[in-house]
C-alpha positions in Angstrom: 33.5 4.0 11.2 31.5 3.3 8.1 28.2 2.9 7.9 26.2 -0.1 6.3 24.2 1.7 3.8 21.8 -1.3 3.8 20.3 -0.9 7.1 16.7 0.3 6.3 16.2 3.9 7.9 14.2 3.5 11.6 12.4 7.2 10.9 10.9 9.3 8.2 10.5 13.5 7.6 6.5 13.8 7.5 7.8 15.1 3.1 9.3 11.6 2.5 6.0 9.8 3.5 3.7 11.6 2.1 6.0 10.7 -1.1 6.0 7.3 -0.1 2.2 7.0 0.4 1.9 9.2 -2.8 -0.5 11.7 -0.5 -0.1 15.2 0.5 1.4 16.6 3.5 -2.0 17.7 5.1 -2.8 14.2 4.8 0.3 12.4 6.4 -0.1 14.7 9.7 -4.1 13.7 9.8 -2.4 10.5 10.0 -0.2 11.5 12.6 -2.9 13.4 14.6 -5.5 10.3 14.6 -2.6 8.0 15.9 -2.2 5.7 12.6 1.1 7.1 12.1 3.7 7.3 15.1 5.8 10.8 15.7 9.0 10.9 17.4 11.0 13.8 17.8 14.4 14.8 17.1 14.8 18.5 18.5 11.8 20.3 16.7 11.9 18.1 13.4 9.3 15.6 13.5 9.7 12.0 12.1 7.7 9.0 11.9 8.2 5.8 12.4 9.3 3.6 9.3 7.5 0.9 10.6 3.8 2.5 11.1 4.2 3.6 7.3 4.5 -0.2 6.9 1.4 -1.0 8.4 -0.6 2.0 6.7 0.7 0.2 3.1 -0.5 -3.5 4.4 -3.3 -3.0 6.2 -4.7 0.5 4.5 -6.4 3.2 6.9 -8.7 1.8 9.4 -12.7 4.1 9.6 -14.7 4.5 6.9 -14.5 5.1 3.7 -15.9 8.2 2.1 -18.5 8.4 -0.2 -17.8 10.2 -3.3 -20.5 10.9 -5.2 -21.0 9.3 -8.8 -20.2 12.3 -11.6 -23.4 13.2 -13.6 -22.1 12.1 -16.8 -21.7 8.6 -15.3 -25.0 8.8 -13.4 -26.7 9.6 -16.4 -24.8 6.8 -18.2 -26.1 4.0 -15.7 -29.7 5.4 -15.8 -29.7 4.4 -19.1 -30.3 8.4 -20.4 -27.4 9.8 -22.6 -25.4 12.6 -20.8 
């Protein structure tokens, strides 16, 4: 029996998810542990459901955004001073 190559995969490895979301493996595991990404195991190998990856792409990650302070150069420019 020949496999139809047009069928979208149902599961992805953490490395594939990191590439898809353009983030690191640490972030992927944070999203798994927080319940944002759904994980299943095939033997000992963790796999993430592609529909949960698509949900992150469509809706983003819930929760507050972290605040990144402006750089000193940007702050000086915003205050009207030269850096």
